[in-house]
PANUSE-305816 format. One record per residue: residue in three letters; residue number from 0; x, y, z of N, C-alpha, C in turn. Coordinates in steps of 0.1 Angstrom, whole numbers, plus 5000, padded with zeros to 4 digits. Layout:
residues N
ATOM|baba|drenmar|n_X|n_Y|n_Z|ca_X|ca_Y|ca_Z|c_X|c_Y|c_Z
ATOM|ala|NUM|X|Y|Z|X|Y|Z|X|Y|Z .
...
This chain:
residues 320
ATOM|baba|drenmar|n_X|n_Y|n_Z|ca_X|ca_Y|ca_Z|c_X|c_Y|c_Z
ATOM|met|0|5197|5154|5009|5186|5142|5005|5182|5133|5013 .
ATOM|ala|1|5174|5128|5008|5164|5117|5019|5163|5104|5014 .
ATOM|tyr|2|5176|5092|5018|5171|5081|5011|5172|5079|5006 .
ATOM|gly|3|5179|5088|4992|5182|5080|4976|5168|5085|4970 .
ATOM|met|4|5158|5088|4972|5154|5095|4966|5156|5097|4955 .
ATOM|met|5|5159|5109|4953|5166|5118|4943|5180|5114|4943 .
ATOM|arg|6|5187|5105|4945|5195|5102|4938|5200|5108|4925 .
ATOM|gly|7|5213|5110|4919|5216|5106|4907|5211|5129|4899 .
ATOM|val|8|5202|5128|4909|5198|5141|4899|5205|5151|4901 .
ATOM|thr|9|5204|5158|4888|5213|5172|4892|5212|5182|4892 .
ATOM|gln|10|5217|5194|4894|5213|5209|4905|5203|5214|4891 .
ATOM|gln|11|5208|5210|4879|5201|5217|4865|5186|5207|4862 .
ATOM|thr|12|5189|5197|4869|5176|5194|4866|5162|5199|4869 .
ATOM|gln|13|5153|5206|4857|5141|5212|4859|5127|5209|4860 .
ATOM|gln|14|5132|5193|4857|5117|5187|4855|5116|5181|4868 .
ATOM|pro|15|5102|5178|4877|5103|5173|4890|5101|5157|4889 .
ATOM|arg|16|5108|5151|4892|5110|5140|4894|5095|5129|4898 .
ATOM|arg|17|5083|5122|4886|5080|5113|4889|5080|5101|4891 .
ATOM|thr|18|5076|5101|4913|5079|5086|4919|5064|5075|4918 .
ATOM|met|19|5071|5062|4920|5066|5052|4916|5063|5042|4927 .
ATOM|leu|20|5051|5041|4932|5056|5035|4949|5046|5022|4948 .
ATOM|leu|21|5050|5010|4949|5039|4997|4947|5039|4987|4964 .
ATOM|asp|22|5028|4994|4962|5019|4985|4974|5024|4969|4972 .
ATOM|thr|23|5038|4961|4969|5039|4950|4964|5032|4937|4969 .
ATOM|ala|24|5031|4939|4980|5020|4926|4984|5009|4923|4974 .
ATOM|ser|25|5003|4937|4978|4983|4940|4971|4988|4931|4952 .
ATOM|leu|26|5002|4939|4951|4999|4936|4940|5002|4921|4935 .
ATOM|tyr|27|5010|4910|4942|5016|4899|4940|5004|4888|4944 .
ATOM|phe|28|4997|4895|4948|4981|4890|4956|4976|4886|4945 .
ATOM|arg|29|4973|4897|4936|4963|4900|4923|4967|4888|4910 .
ATOM|ala|30|4982|4892|4912|4991|4884|4900|4985|4868|4901 .
ATOM|tyr|31|4990|4871|4915|4986|4851|4923|4971|4843|4915 .
ATOM|phe|32|4964|4855|4922|4947|4848|4917|4940|4853|4905 .
ATOM|gly|33|4947|4859|4894|4943|4870|4885|4955|4858|4868 .
ATOM|val|34|4959|4855|4875|4968|4846|4860|4969|4829|4867 .
ATOM|pro|35|4964|4822|4860|4959|4811|4864|4979|4797|4867 .
ATOM|glu|36|4974|4793|4875|4987|4786|4882|4991|4775|4868 .
ATOM|ser|37|4983|4777|4864|4991|4767|4851|5003|4769|4849 .
ATOM|val|38|5009|4784|4850|5016|4787|4851|5029|4787|4849 .
ATOM|lys|39|5039|4781|4848|5047|4775|4857|5060|4770|4855 .
ATOM|ala|40|5069|4770|4866|5085|4768|4857|5087|4752|4852 .
ATOM|pro|41|5097|4755|4847|5099|4741|4846|5103|4731|4847 .
ATOM|asp|42|5102|4729|4865|5101|4718|4871|5089|4719|4877 .
ATOM|gly|43|5075|4726|4873|5065|4722|4881|5059|4735|4887 .
ATOM|thr|44|5068|4737|4892|5067|4746|4900|5056|4758|4898 .
ATOM|pro|45|5041|4766|4903|5037|4779|4897|5045|4791|4900 .
ATOM|val|46|5043|4792|4892|5056|4806|4894|5043|4821|4886 .
ATOM|asn|47|5027|4817|4892|5022|4829|4884|5017|4843|4892 .
ATOM|ala|48|5019|4839|4905|5022|4856|4908|5035|4861|4902 .
ATOM|val|49|5050|4851|4905|5062|4861|4897|5060|4861|4882 .
ATOM|arg|50|5050|4859|4878|5058|4865|4857|5043|4876|4860 .
ATOM|gly|51|5031|4877|4867|5019|4884|4868|5024|4897|4875 .
ATOM|leu|52|5037|4894|4886|5042|4909|4887|5048|4913|4881 .
ATOM|leu|53|5055|4907|4869|5066|4913|4860|5055|4921|4850 .
ATOM|glu|54|5046|4909|4845|5036|4922|4837|5031|4928|4846 .
ATOM|phe|55|5024|4934|4852|5024|4944|4863|5032|4951|4860 .
ATOM|ile|56|5042|4953|4861|5054|4963|4865|5056|4966|4851 .
ATOM|asp|57|5057|4958|4840|5060|4965|4827|5050|4974|4821 .
ATOM|arg|58|5040|4970|4821|5027|4976|4819|5027|4991|4826 .
ATOM|leu|59|5030|4992|4838|5022|5008|4847|5035|5013|4842 .
ATOM|val|60|5050|5006|4843|5061|5018|4839|5060|5024|4821 .
ATOM|arg|61|5058|5013|4811|5052|5014|4802|5043|5026|4798 .
ATOM|asp|62|5028|5025|4811|5018|5038|4805|5027|5052|4816 .
ATOM|his|63|5030|5047|4824|5036|5060|4836|5044|5065|4829 .
ATOM|arg|64|5054|5061|4829|5069|5063|4829|5072|5067|4842 .
ATOM|pro|65|5073|5063|4855|5081|5071|4863|5098|5072|4865 .
ATOM|asp|66|5103|5080|4872|5114|5084|4869|5119|5070|4882 .
ATOM|asp|67|5118|5071|4890|5119|5067|4906|5108|5054|4903 .
ATOM|leu|68|5109|5039|4907|5102|5032|4914|5103|5025|4924 .
ATOM|val|69|5095|5026|4937|5103|5014|4951|5090|5004|4948 .
ATOM|ala|70|5095|4994|4948|5082|4979|4953|5085|4983|4968 .
ATOM|cys|71|5077|4984|4975|5077|4987|4993|5065|4971|4994 .
ATOM|met|72|5077|4969|5008|5072|4955|5008|5068|4954|5027 .
ATOM|asp|73|5066|4943|5029|5056|4942|5042|5070|4936|5058 .
ATOM|ala|74|5076|4944|5060|5087|4936|5066|5080|4932|5080 .
ATOM|asp|75|5066|4939|5080|5064|4932|5097|5043|4939|5088 .
ATOM|trp|76|5041|4929|5087|5029|4931|5078|5015|4935|5090 .
ATOM|arg|77|5019|4930|5109|5008|4930|5119|5018|4934|5128 .
ATOM|pro|78|5024|4954|5128|5033|4950|5142|5032|4954|5149 .
ATOM|gln|79|5038|4950|5162|5031|4949|5178|5023|4958|5183 .
ATOM|trp|80|5029|4973|5174|5026|4984|5185|5009|4990|5176 .
ATOM|arg|81|5008|4981|5166|4991|4983|5164|4988|4981|5169 .
ATOM|val|82|4991|4959|5171|4984|4952|5183|4983|4955|5194 .
ATOM|asp|83|4988|4962|5202|4990|4969|5217|4981|4977|5216 .
ATOM|leu|84|4974|4984|5206|4966|4992|5207|4953|4984|5205 .
ATOM|ile|85|4946|4981|5196|4941|4970|5193|4946|4956|5190 .
ATOM|pro|86|4938|4949|5197|4943|4937|5197|4936|4929|5182 .
ATOM|ser|87|4925|4938|5181|4923|4928|5166|4933|4928|5159 .
ATOM|tyr|88|4934|4939|5156|4937|4944|5147|4944|4928|5136 .
ATOM|lys|89|4940|4931|5130|4942|4913|5115|4943|4907|5118 .
ATOM|ala|90|4938|4903|5135|4937|4890|5143|4933|4877|5134 .
ATOM|his|91|4925|4880|5123|4914|4871|5118|4919|4864|5106 .
ATOM|arg|92|4936|4872|5103|4946|4867|5092|4961|4860|5097 .
ATOM|val|93|4957|4854|5110|4971|4850|5116|4972|4832|5107 .
ATOM|ala|94|4976|4834|5112|4977|4817|5102|4977|4806|5118 .
ATOM|ala|95|4974|4791|5109|4972|4789|5130|4990|4782|5129 .
ATOM|gln|96|4994|4782|5144|5004|4777|5137|5008|4764|5156 .
ATOM|thr|97|5018|4761|5153|5014|4747|5162|5028|4752|5175 .
ATOM|gln|98|5034|4759|5171|5041|4766|5181|5042|4781|5180 .
ATOM|thr|99|5042|4783|5192|5050|4800|5199|5057|4808|5185 .
ATOM|gly|100|5054|4819|5183|5065|4828|5175|5057|4837|5176 .
ATOM|pro|101|5065|4847|5164|5060|4857|5152|5046|4851|5148 .
ATOM|asp|102|5028|4861|5146|5025|4859|5141|5029|4853|5125 .
ATOM|glu|103|5026|4845|5117|5027|4849|5101|5014|4853|5096 .
ATOM|glu|104|5012|4858|5088|5000|4858|5078|4999|4851|5067 .
ATOM|glu|105|4982|4842|5068|4977|4830|5058|4983|4836|5043 .
ATOM|val|106|4984|4828|5038|4990|4832|5027|4987|4821|5015 .
ATOM|pro|107|4983|4817|5009|4981|4806|4996|4994|4796|4997 .
ATOM|asp|108|4991|4782|4998|4999|4772|4998|5013|4779|4984 .
ATOM|lys|109|5007|4779|4980|5019|4779|4960|5022|4794|4959 .
ATOM|leu|110|5016|4804|4969|5020|4817|4966|5032|4812|4973 .
ATOM|ser|111|5033|4814|4985|5041|4818|4998|5054|4812|4993 .
ATOM|pro|112|5058|4803|4985|5072|4797|4977|5077|4811|4969 .
ATOM|gln|113|5070|4815|4961|5070|4827|4951|5078|4838|4952 .
ATOM|val|114|5075|4843|4971|5080|4852|4974|5090|4857|4976 .
ATOM|pro|115|5097|4848|4978|5115|4843|4978|5118|4850|4962 .
ATOM|val|116|5114|4841|4956|5115|4845|4940|5113|4854|4933 .
ATOM|ile|117|5103|4865|4939|5099|4876|4937|5109|4888|4941 .
ATOM|glu|118|5117|4885|4949|5121|4896|4957|5138|4891|4956 .
ATOM|glu|119|5142|4881|4948|5155|4878|4941|5157|4887|4926 .
ATOM|val|120|5143|4882|4922|5141|4886|4904|5145|4903|4910 .
ATOM|leu|121|5136|4911|4916|5138|4922|4915|5147|4932|4919 .
ATOM|asp|122|5157|4921|4928|5173|4930|4935|5181|4924|4923 .
ATOM|ala|123|5181|4915|4913|5188|4911|4908|5184|4925|4889 .
ATOM|leu|124|5173|4928|4890|5168|4935|4884|5176|4952|4879 .
ATOM|gly|125|5178|4955|4899|5177|4971|4905|5173|4974|4905 .
ATOM|ile|126|5158|4968|4905|5141|4983|4910|5144|4980|4928 .
ATOM|ala|127|5143|4988|4931|5150|4989|4944|5133|4983|4954 .
ATOM|arg|128|5138|4974|4965|5131|4971|4978|5134|4974|4986 .
ATOM|val|129|5121|4982|4996|5125|4980|5008|5113|4979|5016 .
ATOM|gly|130|5115|4972|5032|5107|4966|5040|5113|4968|5051 .
ATOM|val|131|5108|4978|5062|5116|4979|5072|5109|4977|5092 .
ATOM|ala|132|5117|4966|5097|5117|4963|5103|5106|4970|5112 .
ATOM|gly|133|5090|4967|5118|5084|4970|5127|5072|4981|5121 .
ATOM|tyr|134|5073|4976|5107|5064|4989|5102|5058|4977|5082 .
ATOM|glu|135|5046|4983|5084|5041|4978|5068|5047|4986|5054 .
ATOM|ala|136|5043|4978|5044|5045|4987|5032|5035|5001|5031 .
ATOM|asp|137|5022|5000|5041|5019|5012|5043|5022|5022|5046 .
ATOM|asp|138|5036|5021|5057|5041|5028|5062|5056|5034|5055 .
ATOM|val|139|5059|5028|5049|5070|5024|5035|5066|5035|5031 .
ATOM|ile|140|5056|5038|5021|5047|5041|5009|5046|5051|5011 .
ATOM|gly|141|5039|5054|5027|5033|5067|5031|5049|5080|5036 .
ATOM|thr|142|5061|5073|5036|5071|5081|5040|5076|5085|5029 .
ATOM|phe|143|5078|5077|5022|5084|5080|5004|5075|5091|4999 .
ATOM|ala|144|5061|5084|5003|5054|5097|4995|5050|5110|5004 .
ATOM|gly|145|5057|5112|5017|5061|5127|5020|5071|5133|5020 .
ATOM|arg|146|5080|5124|5017|5092|5130|5010|5100|5134|4993 .
ATOM|ala|147|5088|5128|4989|5091|5130|4974|5094|5148|4970 .
ATOM|thr|148|5096|5150|4964|5097|5161|4962|5089|5169|4944 .
ATOM|gly|149|5084|5152|4942|5075|5158|4926|5062|5145|4932 .
ATOM|pro|150|5056|5146|4915|5044|5140|4924|5044|5123|4919 .
ATOM|val|151|5037|5119|4927|5036|5106|4933|5027|5099|4932 .
ATOM|asp|152|5030|5082|4921|5017|5072|4923|5018|5062|4930 .
ATOM|ile|153|5011|5059|4937|5005|5051|4945|5000|5034|4938 .
ATOM|val|154|5003|5026|4936|4992|5014|4931|4999|5006|4941 .
ATOM|thr|155|4983|5002|4941|4976|4995|4955|4958|4988|4946 .
ATOM|gly|156|4958|4979|4961|4942|4979|4958|4943|4980|4973 .
ATOM|asp|157|4950|4981|4980|4941|4991|4994|4939|5001|5000 .
ATOM|arg|158|4925|5000|4998|4916|5016|5001|4922|5023|5010 .
ATOM|asp|159|4931|5018|5020|4936|5023|5033|4945|5034|5031 .
ATOM|leu|160|4953|5035|5015|4960|5043|5013|4953|5059|5005 .
ATOM|tyr|161|4940|5060|5002|4935|5071|4997|4934|5082|5012 .
ATOM|gln|162|4943|5078|5021|4943|5090|5033|4960|5098|5022 .
ATOM|leu|163|4966|5092|5015|4975|5097|5014|4975|5109|5001 .
ATOM|val|164|4965|5106|4995|4959|5115|4985|4965|5128|4984 .
ATOM|asp|165|4964|5133|4976|4971|5152|4984|4973|5157|4971 .
ATOM|asp|166|4963|5167|4966|4961|5169|4947|4976|5183|4950 .
ATOM|lys|167|4975|5192|4965|4988|5198|4961|5001|5198|4956 .
ATOM|arg|168|5003|5183|4965|5015|5174|4961|5019|5164|4948 .
ATOM|gly|169|5005|5166|4942|5004|5151|4937|5008|5142|4937 .
ATOM|val|170|5003|5138|4947|5000|5123|4956|4986|5118|4952 .
ATOM|arg|171|4983|5108|4942|4973|5095|4946|4973|5080|4937 .
ATOM|val|172|4968|5080|4940|4964|5063|4941|4957|5057|4931 .
ATOM|leu|173|4968|5048|4919|4966|5043|4910|4955|5021|4919 .
ATOM|tyr|174|4945|5027|4915|4939|5015|4923|4938|5003|4913 .
ATOM|pro|175|4943|4994|4912|4930|4983|4901|4922|4982|4901 .
ATOM|leu|176|4916|4977|4889|4900|4972|4883|4904|4962|4882 .
ATOM|lys|177|4911|4964|4868|4911|4953|4861|4926|4951|4859 .
ATOM|gly|178|4929|4938|4861|4946|4937|4861|4953|4952|4866 .
ATOM|val|179|4965|4959|4862|4966|4973|4860|4970|4976|4845 .
ATOM|gly|180|4961|4974|4837|4954|4981|4823|4948|4990|4825 .
ATOM|thr|181|4940|4985|4837|4923|4994|4838|4928|4999|4852 .
ATOM|leu|182|4929|5010|4854|4933|5011|4864|4918|5026|4873 .
ATOM|gln|183|4917|5028|4880|4908|5039|4891|4920|5048|4896 .
ATOM|ile|184|4922|5058|4887|4930|5076|4896|4920|5077|4903 .
ATOM|thr|185|4920|5078|4914|4920|5084|4929|4928|5099|4928 .
ATOM|asp|186|4918|5106|4932|4923|5122|4936|4916|5125|4944 .
ATOM|glu|187|4915|5139|4950|4910|5141|4955|4893|5151|4951 .
ATOM|ala|188|4888|5147|4938|4878|5149|4932|4874|5133|4935 .
ATOM|trp|189|4878|5125|4927|4867|5120|4931|4866|5106|4945 .
ATOM|leu|190|4876|5112|4955|4876|5112|4970|4861|5119|4973 .
ATOM|arg|191|4858|5132|4970|4849|5141|4978|4831|5129|4972 .
ATOM|glu|192|4837|5132|4954|4816|5126|4946|4821|5113|4959 .
ATOM|lys|193|4831|5102|4957|4824|5093|4966|4823|5082|4980 .
ATOM|tyr|194|4830|5091|4986|4830|5094|5000|4824|5108|5009 .
ATOM|gly|195|4830|5119|5001|4830|5133|5005|4836|5134|5014 .
ATOM|val|196|4846|5134|5017|4860|5137|5022|4873|5134|5006 .
ATOM|asp|197|4881|5143|5017|4895|5144|5014|4906|5132|5018 .
ATOM|gly|198|4918|5134|5010|4925|5122|5014|4931|5122|5035 .
ATOM|pro|199|4932|5128|5045|4928|5128|5053|4918|5124|5059 .
ATOM|gly|200|4904|5130|5051|4892|5128|5061|4890|5116|5057 .
ATOM|tyr|201|4900|5111|5047|4895|5091|5043|4899|5083|5056 .
ATOM|ala|202|4910|5090|5066|4913|5080|5072|4905|5079|5090 .
ATOM|asp|203|4896|5093|5089|4885|5091|5102|4874|5088|5100 .
ATOM|leu|204|4872|5087|5089|4861|5074|5081|4864|5067|5082 .
ATOM|ala|205|4875|5055|5077|4874|5042|5078|4879|5039|5092 .
ATOM|leu|206|4877|5047|5102|4882|5049|5113|4867|5046|5117 .
ATOM|leu|207|4853|5054|5117|4848|5057|5124|4838|5041|5119 .
ATOM|arg|208|4836|5041|5105|4828|5030|5099|4836|5015|5101 .
ATOM|gly|209|4848|5013|5108|4856|4999|5107|4853|4995|5094 .
ATOM|asp|210|4867|4989|5098|4873|4977|5087|4875|4965|5092 .
ATOM|pro|211|4862|4947|5087|4863|4943|5090|4877|4936|5086 .
ATOM|ser|212|4884|4935|5073|4892|4929|5066|4904|4929|5079 .
ATOM|asp|213|4904|4942|5086|4920|4950|5091|4913|4941|5103 .
ATOM|gly|214|4903|4941|5107|4901|4936|5127|4897|4953|5129 .
ATOM|leu|215|4892|4961|5129|4890|4972|5132|4870|4975|5136 .
ATOM|pro|216|4873|4975|5148|4857|4975|5152|4847|4984|5145 .
ATOM|gly|217|4858|4998|5145|4848|5010|5144|4834|5013|5153 .
ATOM|val|218|4831|5027|5149|4820|5029|5164|4805|5025|5159 .
ATOM|pro|219|4798|5015|5173|4789|5005|5163|4781|5013|5158 .
ATOM|gly|220|4769|5013|5146|4759|5025|5144|4766|5034|5136 .
ATOM|ile|221|4779|5032|5131|4785|5046|5122|4791|5042|5110 .
ATOM|gly|222|4778|5037|5102|4783|5036|5088|4788|5046|5079 .
ATOM|glu|223|4791|5036|5068|4802|5050|5060|4800|5061|5056 .
ATOM|lys|224|4782|5063|5051|4774|5074|5052|4774|5084|5060 .
ATOM|thr|225|4765|5074|5074|4768|5083|5086|4780|5096|5089 .
ATOM|ala|226|4794|5085|5090|4810|5087|5089|4810|5098|5082 .
ATOM|ala|227|4805|5102|5069|4807|5108|5059|4794|5128|5064 .
ATOM|lys|228|4783|5123|5064|4776|5130|5072|4783|5140|5082 .
ATOM|leu|229|4791|5138|5096|4795|5138|5109|4808|5143|5105 .
ATOM|leu|230|4812|5137|5095|4827|5144|5093|4826|5159|5082 .
ATOM|ala|231|4816|5158|5072|4810|5171|5067|4804|5178|5074 .
ATOM|glu|232|4802|5179|5088|4792|5188|5100|4805|5189|5103 .
ATOM|phe|233|4807|5187|5110|4819|5191|5122|4834|5182|5117 .
ATOM|gly|234|4839|5183|5103|4851|5186|5104|4860|5170|5105 .
ATOM|asp|235|4860|5171|5114|4869|5157|5116|4868|5151|5127 .
ATOM|leu|236|4873|5141|5130|4873|5131|5143|4868|5139|5158 .
ATOM|ala|237|4882|5151|5156|4883|5160|5172|4866|5165|5173 .
ATOM|gly|238|4863|5169|5160|4848|5176|5162|4843|5174|5167 .
ATOM|ile|239|4843|5156|5158|4827|5151|5162|4826|5151|5173 .
ATOM|met|240|4841|5148|5182|4843|5141|5196|4835|5154|5203 .
ATOM|ala|241|4844|5166|5201|4842|5172|5207|4828|5176|5211 .
ATOM|ala|242|4817|5174|5198|4805|5180|5195|4797|5164|5205 .
ATOM|val|243|4805|5157|5207|4799|5147|5223|4793|5152|5231 .
ATOM|asp|244|4806|5161|5237|4799|5170|5248|4791|5184|5247 .
ATOM|asp|245|4794|5183|5238|4785|5201|5229|4766|5192|5232 .
ATOM|pro|246|4753|5199|5240|4745|5193|5244|4738|5200|5235 .
ATOM|lys|247|4744|5214|5223|4742|5221|5214|4736|5213|5206 .
ATOM|ala|248|4751|5205|5199|4756|5199|5186|4751|5192|5180 .
ATOM|gly|249|4741|5191|5167|4731|5185|5160|4737|5164|5158 .
ATOM|leu|250|4736|5158|5173|4744|5146|5175|4726|5141|5176 .
ATOM|thr|251|4721|5130|5173|4711|5122|5177|4710|5113|5192 .
ATOM|pro|252|4704|5116|5196|4708|5111|5210|4718|5095|5208 .
ATOM|ser|253|4715|5087|5200|4716|5074|5200|4736|5074|5191 .
ATOM|gln|254|4737|5086|5182|4749|5090|5183|4757|5095|5187 .
ATOM|arg|255|4747|5103|5199|4759|5106|5209|4768|5094|5221 .
ATOM|arg|256|4753|5087|5221|4755|5074|5230|4766|5066|5228 .
ATOM|arg|257|4770|5062|5215|4775|5055|5207|4792|5062|5204 .
ATOM|leu|258|4789|5074|5206|4806|5077|5204|4809|5078|5218 .
ATOM|asp|259|4800|5080|5223|4808|5085|5241|4814|5073|5249 .
ATOM|glu|260|4803|5055|5242|4811|5045|5245|4825|5048|5241 .
ATOM|ser|261|4821|5049|5227|4833|5039|5224|4848|5054|5221 .
ATOM|arg|262|4846|5057|5234|4858|5070|5238|4874|5059|5236 .
ATOM|pro|263|4873|5047|5239|4889|5038|5245|4893|5040|5231 .
ATOM|tyr|264|4882|5032|5222|4887|5028|5205|4892|5041|5199 .
ATOM|val|265|4882|5047|5201|4885|5061|5194|4900|5072|5199 .
ATOM|ser|266|4899|5066|5210|4915|5075|5215|4933|5067|5210 .
ATOM|val|267|4928|5055|5203|4943|5046|5197|4935|5045|5184 .
ATOM|ala|268|4922|5044|5178|4927|5043|5168|4926|5052|5158 .
ATOM|pro|269|4930|5060|5161|4938|5066|5150|4956|5068|5148 .
ATOM|lys|270|4962|5063|5156|4971|5057|5155|4974|5047|5144 .
ATOM|val|271|4967|5036|5149|4968|5025|5141|4962|5026|5125 .
ATOM|val|272|4953|5035|5123|4950|5037|5109|4956|5047|5105 .
ATOM|gln|273|4961|5058|5107|4971|5068|5101|4982|5058|5097 .
ATOM|val|274|4988|5060|5078|4997|5056|5079|5013|5064|5084 .
ATOM|ala|275|5020|5056|5088|5034|5059|5096|5042|5067|5086 .
ATOM|gly|276|5048|5084|5087|5050|5089|5076|5067|5089|5087 .
ATOM|asp|277|5067|5087|5095|5081|5087|5101|5091|5072|5102 .
ATOM|val|278|5087|5062|5088|5096|5052|5091|5114|5056|5088 .
ATOM|pro|279|5121|5047|5094|5137|5052|5091|5147|5041|5076 .
ATOM|leu|280|5142|5046|5072|5137|5043|5056|5151|5040|5055 .
ATOM|pro|281|5159|5033|5046|5171|5027|5048|5179|5038|5030 .
ATOM|glu|282|5195|5038|5031|5198|5041|5026|5195|5037|5008 .
ATOM|val|283|5187|5041|4995|5183|5034|4987|5188|5043|4976 .
ATOM|asp|284|5188|5037|4961|5186|5048|4947|5174|5038|4940 .
ATOM|thr|285|5165|5050|4942|5152|5048|4933|5150|5043|4920 .
ATOM|ala|286|5164|5052|4912|5157|5053|4898|5152|5040|4896 .
ATOM|leu|287|5148|5042|4885|5145|5028|4874|5155|5023|4868 .
ATOM|pro|288|5160|5020|4868|5165|5008|4864|5167|5009|4844 .
ATOM|arg|289|5179|5013|4842|5176|5011|4824|5185|4993|4820 .
ATOM|ala|290|5189|4993|4827|5196|4979|4829|5195|4968|4841 .
ATOM|pro|291|5196|4955|4840|5202|4951|4855|5209|4948|4860 .
ATOM|arg|292|5211|4951|4874|5215|4953|4883|5228|4944|4882 .
ATOM|asp|293|5220|4930|4880|5233|4918|4882|5231|4909|4872 .
ATOM|pro|294|5232|4910|4858|5224|4903|4845|5227|4886|4843 .
ATOM|gln|295|5237|4883|4851|5248|4870|4856|5228|4864|4869 .
ATOM|ala|296|5225|4865|4874|5219|4865|4882|5204|4865|4878 .
ATOM|leu|297|5203|4872|4869|5186|4874|4867|5188|4864|4857 .
ATOM|asp|298|5195|4857|4847|5200|4845|4836|5195|4837|4843 .
ATOM|ala|299|5198|4831|4854|5196|4823|4862|5182|4820|4867 .
ATOM|leu|300|5180|4830|4870|5172|4831|4879|5155|4831|4868 .
ATOM|ala|301|5160|4835|4858|5148|4835|4841|5149|4816|4839 .
ATOM|ala|302|5163|4811|4839|5161|4800|4832|5154|4789|4846 .
ATOM|arg|303|5162|4789|4853|5151|4783|4867|5136|4786|4873 .
ATOM|trp|304|5133|4794|4869|5117|4798|4871|5106|4800|4855 .
ATOM|gly|305|5122|4799|4846|5108|4797|4833|5101|4812|4834 .
ATOM|leu|306|5111|4823|4834|5104|4836|4832|5102|4839|4814 .
ATOM|gly|307|5104|4832|4807|5104|4836|4794|5099|4851|4793 .
ATOM|gly|308|5091|4854|4784|5084|4865|4777|5081|4873|4790 .
ATOM|ser|309|5078|4872|4802|5070|4885|4810|5085|4891|4820 .
ATOM|leu|310|5096|4888|4816|5104|4893|4821|5111|4900|4809 .
ATOM|lys|311|5116|4890|4795|5120|4898|4783|5111|4911|4780 .
ATOM|arg|312|5096|4909|4783|5090|4929|4779|5097|4934|4787 .
ATOM|leu|313|5095|4926|4803|5102|4946|4813|5116|4949|4812 .
ATOM|leu|314|5123|4939|4809|5131|4945|4801|5134|4954|4792 .
ATOM|ser|315|5126|4953|4775|5124|4957|4770|5121|4970|4767 .
ATOM|thr|316|5109|4974|4778|5103|4984|4780|5110|4995|4794 .
ATOM|leu|317|5125|4987|4802|5128|4991|4805|5148|4999|4800 .
ATOM|glu|318|5149|4994|4792|5159|4995|4780|5152|5007|4775 .
ATOM|ala|319|5141|5013|4769|5135|5022|4758|5139|5035|4765 .
């Protein structure tokens, strides 16, 4: 059985296990900006992202009752193999540095120190935390989702993960609209109504229209609506590019020219835009913990950082 996804499940289990995959950075960024900085540890250090994330996890577990829960991490937020293909990939997010070294993502000064605390608390709780060198959290999520044998809920504020939506396999995206109490349930019907595409089609649409937040230039003159129309007519990116070489295909002269000029980008962009599904995941127990893995460490963290009611509520939910 693959990398702990189903550890602890007996042969007699009939009900498929529900897996919840957290895009952890996406959630703690939202917590940081959504919870006042006045939420502080006893020594005055802001812990709004820490406590906010604990509140998020508590609500998600109470509302959706996953059997397996994984906090997916960005071990490499800007993998070199993606940058080699498209140098502008996330380039605008690189923090200014005074010396050479690995690119660091620009993170608010009062959030950055909270990330190690989040990691320590998750580990003490026993919530699986997985990041893999050379890959983004999206790739870890994609690989776990691909290996799951039951339904999967992906919790993220990143629309890139819409490409993983698959009704047949029960994979959907829960997109936070207001905290995590109000979630947009993204399935294939929602994608078709909103964008006119299915899950895999969303990757092609994103590639064609571009994404300034990720430094993806897209094809000039091909916006979201035009991309959706082209995908509806020609099926997928390969069909669109085949139409460029077919004089009888229903492309306007401008579309044909722009797509033809964008061949270098189109030839490499799919590998950058598509979520990897072959990440070498570590062996990990993903079962939702009922009690803390390390109660003493958790008690110490709770006292040091003043986690108070946020942690107590989550522990009660896990025990229920």
